[in-house]
Structure formats: C-alpha cells, structure tokens
N, C-alpha and C positions, 0 to 999 in steps of 0.2 A: 624550530628545525622542520625540515620537510623530508619525509621518507616516502619512497615509492616501492610498492610490492609488485614485482614482475612475475606474472604467471606464465611459465614457458609454454603452456598450451593455449589453444585458441577458444576454449569453452568459456563462455561468458558466465554461465551459472556457477561454475567452479570459482571463477575469479571473484564473483560477488561474495561467495561463502568465505573465501580466503580473506577478502577485505574486512568482513565482519569480525573474523577472529583476530586480525591484526589490530583493528580499531579498539577491540575490547581491552587490549593491554597497553595501548599507546598512552603516554602521559599527557597532562595538560600542556598546552603550547606546542604539541607535536601535530603537524599537519600531515595526514597520511592518506594516500590513495592507492588503488590497485589497478593495474592495466593488464589486459590479456595480450598474448603474443599477437602482433599484427599479421604474422604469417607463420605457417607451420602446422603441426599435427593437432588434432582434437584432444588427444591424450598422449602421454609419453610412456611407452611400455617396451621399448626396444632400443638398441643402439642406433638404429636407423632413425627412429622418432627423435631421439636425443640429438643426433647430429643435425637434423633438419630443423630443429627448434632454435639452434644457436643464432643464425642470421637475424631472426626476429627479435631474439633477446637483445642482441647488440644494437639493433635499431631502436629498441625501447630505451636502452641505456643512453644512447646518443641523444634521443629526444629528451630524456630526463636531464641531461647536462644542459641542454638548451633552455629547459624550463626552470633551472635553478634548484634542482633536487639535491639534497645534501647526502643522502645515503639510500641504499637499496637492499631489499630482501629478494632473493631468488627462490621462488616458491615451487620447486620441484625436488623431490628427494634424491634424484640423481645429480643435483647441483650442476646441470649442464651449462657449459660456457662460462664457468665461474672465473677462471683465470683471465679469459679475454675480456669479460665484463670489468674486471678489476683494472685492466690496462686502460680502459676507456673512461672510467669514473674517477673523479677527484676525491670523492668520499668513500666510506666503507661499503663494500658489497658482501653480504653474508648469505650463504646457502643454508637451506633449512636442515639438510642432513648434518652439515657441519655444526650448526647451532644446537640441534637436538641432541646429538651425541655428546657434545661437551657439557651441555646442561645436565643430562642424565648421569654423567660421570661424577657429578657433585652430590648425587642423591643416594648412593649406595655403592657396594662393591662391584656390581655388574648389572647390565641391562640387556634386554632382548629387543630386537627390532621386529615389528610386525608390519609387513608390507603387502602388496597386492598379488602379483603373479610370480610363480616360481622362476620365471626367466629373468627376473630382476634381482635375484639373490646375489649373483656374482658382482653386480655393480655396487650393491650395498656393502658387500664385503670389501671391495676395492676401496671404497670411501672410508670405512672403518680403519683400514690400514693407512691410508693417506693421512688421516687426522690423528693418528697415534692412539686409536681407541680399541685396538685388538684386545688389550688386557681387560677392558671393561665389557666388551661386546660378547655375551655368552651364547648368543644364537640369533639367527635370522630366520624368521618364519613367515609364511604367507597365508592369506585367507582365500586365495584363488578367486578373487573378484577382480574383473577388469576395472580400471580407474573410473570410467564413467558409470559403471554399475553401482558405485558407492552412493550415487545420488538417485539412481532409478530403481534398484532392486529393493523391494519392500522388506526383504530379510537381511539387508546389508548390516544394520546395527547389530543384530543377533550374531551374524557370522563373524564380524570383526571382534565382538566381545568374546566369543568362544575361542577364537584364535589367540587373543591376548591372554586369556585365562590359561589355555593350554601351554603357551610359551613360558609363562611364569612358573608353572608346575614342572615343565620339562627341564628348564635351565636353572631353576632356583634363583631367578633374578630378583633384584630389588626394585626394578623400574621397567617400564615399557617405553620404547621410542616408536612413535607412529611413522611408518615408512611411506607416507603419501600425503601430500597437501590436502587431498580430497577427504582425508580422515579427520581434519582439524576440528570440525564441529562436534565430533564424537568424544572429544578429550574428557570433558567433565563427567559424562555418562560412564565412560570406561573406568575412570578413577574411582567413582562410587561403587561400581559393580565388582571390580577386581581387588581393590583395597591396597594397591601400590601406586606410587607416582606414575603418571602417564604424561609423557612430554610430547607436545605438538610443536613441530619445528617452525611453523609459521609464527606462533607467539614467541618462541625462544629467539628466533632470528630478529624479529621486530624489536624486542627488548635489547638484544645485543647491539644492533645498529644504534638504537636510541642511547644506550649507555656510552658507546664510543663517541658519539657526537656530543653528549653531555660533558665528557671528559676533554673535549676539544681536540679529539684525535681524528685525523684524516689518513687517507692512504699514503704510504711512502711513494714519492715520485722517482725513486732511484731504482736502477737495476731492472729486474724482470717485469715489474708492474709500472714502469715508466710508460708514457703514451707510446703506442706502436709507431715505428717509423713510417712516414708517408710513402705510398707507392701506388701506382695505378692498379685498379681491379677492372676486369673486363666481363663481358657477357652479363649473366644474371646478377652478378655482384658489382656491377659498375657503380651503383649508388653507395657502396661501402668504401670507395676511394677516399682516403684521408688527405686533407690539404696540410702543407707544412704549417706548424704553429708559429705565430708571429711573436 
C-alpha cells in the first residue's frame, strides 16, 4: 500500500520531521512519503492561514491520485480541507486531530489537548465537537509558542513539557493529545517525563490509514463524499477546474 502524508504548510523542515514520525510506525510493505504544501502559508495559526492552505492541499491530493496513492494523512491539527480532500480521493483521508482524539479516547476517561497559540483553542474545540469527543476532552491548553518556534526555540521542549504536565494536573486527564504536527517528535520524551500516554496525531493517523487499507476499506463514493461535480473555475483557481469523469 502507498500512503502520502500531506503537510498543509510549506515548511520543508517540518515536513521532513513529520515524515520521520510517520515512517517510524508504518508497517512492512507500506510505502510512505510526505509532501509539503506546494502553495500557502509557512505555518497555520489562523483561519486565514487555514483557508489559504486548502488549494495547495487539494492540489497535493489530486497529484497523489495521479501517482497511485492509496490513502492520505492530513498533517495539521486544524484538519484543514478534510472534507474537500475526501471528495477528491478514492482512498481514506484522515486528519491528525481526528485520529489523535479518537486514539486518546481509548486510553482513559479523558484527555487534554496541548496546542500552540491561544487563538487556536476555538478551532480545537470545534473539532472535538465535530468528532464527538466533547465528553472525553477535559481541556485545551496552549504553550504560547508559534508553530515554527517548536523547531527553532531552544527552550521549546521544556515549554511544551511543562504545558503538558500542567494540563494533566489541571484537568485530571489520563492522556495528552498533542495539538500540532510540529510537536510529533517530542512524543516519546513527553510520555517519559509526564507519565501518561501522549498521542501524536501524525503517528495515529498514519496507523489509522494503514489499518483501513489493510481491511480493504476505501472511501464511500456515495453522497457527500462522491467526486465533486465538474464545473469551470476562473482566475487564480482555473487550474482546479474538474473535467467530467468518463
């Protein structure tokens, strides 16, 4: 099987780190690669960033379909463009917030999300509601580090560790969900330091896609996730015009 991890931002270093985390859990016989968004923001920290990341995400999915990719991981905790990506792909497309929250719900009575900036708390809460995770999500906390600082700030590991420890104490949670793909490589360290399960959505989503494909499951082609109806697109979006399927 072939899985592609799509990083919705354009930062190559983060894409490489995401790929390492996904490869670490991919099983024998799974061919996995990661691609950065071909167009869009360097990091995603606002609704504006998220909206402008979606055309590049969809371009990456269309390219993946041409390349024979079987399933996709969408590696941003906002799960941007997830529904549209599912319309385009024949196989499963899994967002890391979706996968991480569901995985954490199996590990205890409740989890805390630790994410980057305070302005993203609302989006994480929206996703917990969408995925039916409100009864498990005991709190959403931030470390107040910009996404790109996770790789450049020498104190980033310490800051994230303390934020996770404080979240567990404040919420009485049984697990931590990491609320940014840029935190993925901290997962093992945080688990050792804090003493509760720590779920990285990149790994969780990779294994979810792999499991679905192993079960022979693909996306339903009916209803809302059927291929979108072809129609002309103009201006900057001309390249996104879809031709009628034969």
